[in-house]
Legacy VTK file of the C-alpha trace (Angstrom):
# vtk DataFile Version 3.0
C-alpha trace
ASCII
DATASET POLYDATA
POINTS 55 float
0.000 0.000 0.000
2.812 2.404 0.888
4.626 1.514 -2.354
1.527 2.421 -4.351
1.312 5.763 -2.544
5.004 6.472 -3.231
4.628 5.586 -6.916
1.587 7.847 -7.163
3.422 10.740 -5.513
6.398 10.243 -7.820
4.134 10.192 -10.897
2.337 13.354 -9.772
5.605 15.170 -9.049
6.952 14.161 -12.467
3.763 15.413 -14.105
3.952 18.794 -12.318
7.628 19.283 -13.222
6.922 18.397 -16.854
3.982 20.795 -17.052
6.067 23.601 -15.520
8.817 23.045 -18.096
6.291 23.003 -20.951
4.699 26.254 -19.735
8.103 27.997 -19.709
8.687 27.360 -23.418
7.727 30.469 -25.405
4.947 30.048 -27.944
6.760 31.773 -30.797
9.420 29.100 -31.333
9.709 28.158 -35.012
9.418 24.436 -35.683
12.473 22.593 -36.933
12.686 21.703 -40.612
12.042 18.115 -41.493
14.956 16.126 -42.937
15.135 16.598 -46.690
14.010 20.233 -46.573
17.602 21.510 -46.741
17.698 21.407 -50.536
14.364 23.185 -50.827
15.460 25.848 -48.334
18.730 26.378 -50.205
16.858 26.781 -53.484
14.583 29.391 -51.909
17.568 31.177 -50.395
19.440 31.177 -53.727
16.368 32.462 -55.565
15.909 35.211 -52.993
19.510 36.288 -53.502
19.090 36.265 -57.306
21.519 33.387 -57.847
20.665 30.353 -59.934
21.273 27.121 -58.010
23.998 24.903 -59.499
23.036 21.297 -59.989
LINES 1 56
55 0 1 2 3 4 5 6 7 8 9 10 11 12 13 14 15 16 17 18 19 20 21 22 23 24 25 26 27 28 29 30 31 32 33 34 35 36 37 38 39 40 41 42 43 44 45 46 47 48 49 50 51 52 53 54
């Protein structure tokens, strides 16, 4: 019975710490690019600079 209480307290404390960390993250963080988007991003960057991408 005491073990169940300790496990419950540990789970609750972990939940509270996790929620506090999540709340501290600002909402305006840009998502990371997915793998494979590097080539597309480089093409856009080259086009924006007025340079034709070399293939």
